[in-house]
C-alpha positions in Angstrom: -11.1 -108.9 178.4 -8.9 -110.9 176.0 -9.4 -111.7 172.4 -12.3 -114.2 172.7 -13.3 -114.5 169.1 -10.0 -115.2 167.3 -11.6 -117.5 164.8 -15.2 -116.8 163.6 -16.0 -120.1 161.9 -15.7 -123.3 163.8 -17.6 -125.7 161.5 -19.3 -127.1 164.6 -22.7 -126.0 163.3 -22.4 -127.6 159.9 -24.7 -130.4 160.8 -27.5 -128.3 162.1 -26.6 -128.0 165.8 -25.3 -125.1 167.8 -23.6 -124.7 171.2 -25.0 -123.2 174.3 -22.8 -121.4 176.8 -22.9 -124.4 179.2 -21.2 -126.5 176.5 -24.3 -128.5 175.4 -25.3 -128.7 171.8 -28.9 -128.3 170.5 -30.6 -128.3 167.2 -30.7 -125.0 165.4 -34.5 -125.5 165.3 -34.7 -125.6 169.1 -37.1 -123.2 170.7 -34.3 -121.7 172.8 -32.3 -120.9 169.6 -35.4 -119.4 167.9 -35.8 -117.1 170.9 -32.1 -116.2 170.9 -32.3 -115.4 167.2 -35.3 -113.2 167.7 -33.6 -111.3 170.5 -30.6 -110.8 168.2 -32.7 -109.6 165.4 -34.5 -107.2 167.7 -31.1 -105.8 168.9 -30.1 -105.4 165.2 -33.3 -103.4 164.4 -32.6 -101.2 167.4 -29.1 -100.7 165.9 -30.8 -99.5 162.7 -32.9 -97.0 164.8 -29.7 -95.8 166.4 -28.3 -94.8 163.0 -31.1 -92.3 162.7 -31.2 -88.8 164.1 -32.4 -89.1 167.7 -32.6 -87.0 170.9 -29.7 -87.8 173.2 -31.9 -89.2 176.0 -33.6 -91.6 173.5 -30.2 -92.6 172.1 -29.0 -93.4 175.7 -32.2 -95.4 176.5 -31.9 -97.4 173.3 -28.2 -98.1 174.0 -29.1 -99.3 177.5 -31.8 -101.5 176.0 -29.3 -103.0 173.5 -26.9 -104.0 176.4 -29.8 -105.5 178.3 -30.9 -107.5 175.2 -27.4 -108.8 174.8 -27.6 -109.9 178.5 -31.0 -111.5 177.8 -29.5 -113.5 174.9 -26.7 -114.5 177.2 -29.2 -115.7 179.8 -31.0 -117.7 177.1 -27.7 -119.2 176.1 -26.9 -120.4 179.6 -30.0 -122.2 181.0 -30.5 -121.5 184.7 -28.4 -118.3 184.7 -30.2 -115.0 185.3 -28.9 -111.7 184.0 -32.1 -109.7 183.5 -33.3 -108.4 186.8 -36.5 -106.7 188.0 -34.6 -103.4 188.0 -34.3 -103.7 184.2 -38.1 -103.9 184.0 -38.6 -101.0 186.3 -36.1 -98.9 184.2 -38.2 -99.6 181.1 -41.5 -98.8 182.9 -40.1 -95.5 184.0 -38.9 -94.6 180.5 -42.2 -95.7 179.0 -44.2 -93.6 181.5 -42.0 -90.5 180.9 -42.6 -90.7 177.2 -46.2 -91.6 177.3 -47.0 -88.7 179.7 -46.1 -86.3 176.8 -48.4 -87.9 174.3 -52.1 -87.4 173.7 -54.2 -90.3 174.8 -54.9 -92.8 172.0 -58.5 -93.0 170.8 -57.9 -95.0 167.7 -55.6 -97.8 166.5 -52.5 -96.5 164.7 -50.7 -98.0 161.8 -46.9 -98.5 161.7 -45.4 -95.5 159.9 -45.0 -91.8 160.1 -41.3 -91.0 159.9 -38.7 -93.5 158.8 -37.3 -93.7 162.3 -40.8 -94.3 163.8 -41.4 -97.0 161.1 -38.1 -98.8 162.2 -39.3 -98.5 165.8 -42.6 -100.2 164.9 -40.6 -102.9 163.2 -38.5 -103.4 166.3 -41.8 -103.6 168.3 -43.1 -106.4 166.0 -39.8 -108.3 166.2 -40.0 -107.9 170.0 -43.5 -109.4 170.1 -42.2 -112.4 168.0 -39.3 -112.8 170.5 -41.8 -112.8 173.3 -44.0 -115.4 171.6 -41.1 -117.7 171.0 -40.0 -117.3 174.6 -43.4 -118.5 175.7 -43.0 -121.5 173.4 -39.7 -122.2 175.1 -41.3 -121.7 178.6 -43.8 -124.4 177.7 -40.8 -126.8 177.3 -38.3 -125.5 179.8 -37.9 -123.2 182.7 -37.5 -119.6 181.7 -37.0 -116.6 184.0 -40.1 -114.6 184.4 -38.0 -111.4 184.3 -37.1 -111.9 180.6 -40.7 -112.5 179.7 -41.7 -109.4 181.5 -38.8 -107.4 180.0 -39.8 -108.2 176.4 -43.5 -107.5 177.2 -42.6 -104.1 178.6 -40.1 -103.4 175.8 -42.7 -103.9 173.1 -44.9 -101.4 174.9 -42.0 -99.0 175.2 -41.2 -99.3 171.5 -44.8 -98.5 170.6 -44.8 -95.4 172.7 -41.3 -94.5 171.4 -42.6 -94.6 167.8 -45.4 -92.2 168.7 -42.9 -90.0 170.5 -40.6 -89.9 167.5 -43.5 -88.9 165.2 -44.6 -86.2 167.6 -41.1 -84.8 167.9 -40.8 -84.7 164.1 -44.2 -83.0 163.7 -45.6 -86.1 162.0 -49.0 -87.2 163.2 -49.7 -90.9 164.0 -51.2 -92.8 161.1 -54.7 -93.6 162.2 -56.3 -96.9 161.2 -59.5 -96.5 159.2 -61.7 -99.6 159.4 -63.7 -98.7 156.2 -60.7 -98.0 154.0 -61.3 -99.9 150.7 -58.1 -99.3 148.8 -59.1 -96.0 147.3 -58.1 -92.6 148.3 
């Protein structure tokens, strides 16, 4: 692959529009651009998680997810093109089931937290949920692949389970929600 980004600034977005991969230009407030931005932010938060100490298998799974998210963003940038396949969803489901099988069943809601890495993972989960919501907004306006919606839905579930797994591996219990907590200890 050649040097594709020889010049970073183009000035083409100075008036509030941005280019899609098909050459069309849309407003930076467009639902497609919001979804692309959320997916990019999600990928960045996963990058933060990857700076932490992780088991090799978790590092490999997260790196695979980052590549898929980049493809997902590419798919959003090129309307009508599909890069995320059902096999990507199946991969996530398999990884999610493997991690979840090692965890105690949840009987209570949990709060984001525990270790720093688990907290970053919960942040990634919440960004993923926002990306999914913005993708639904886009779907109400334009055709969107069902695979990318399913992928983000499964990914948020995976990230939730991963946060619990990280806490467990660190010996940190989940932070349980207490409905009657009134701001006192």
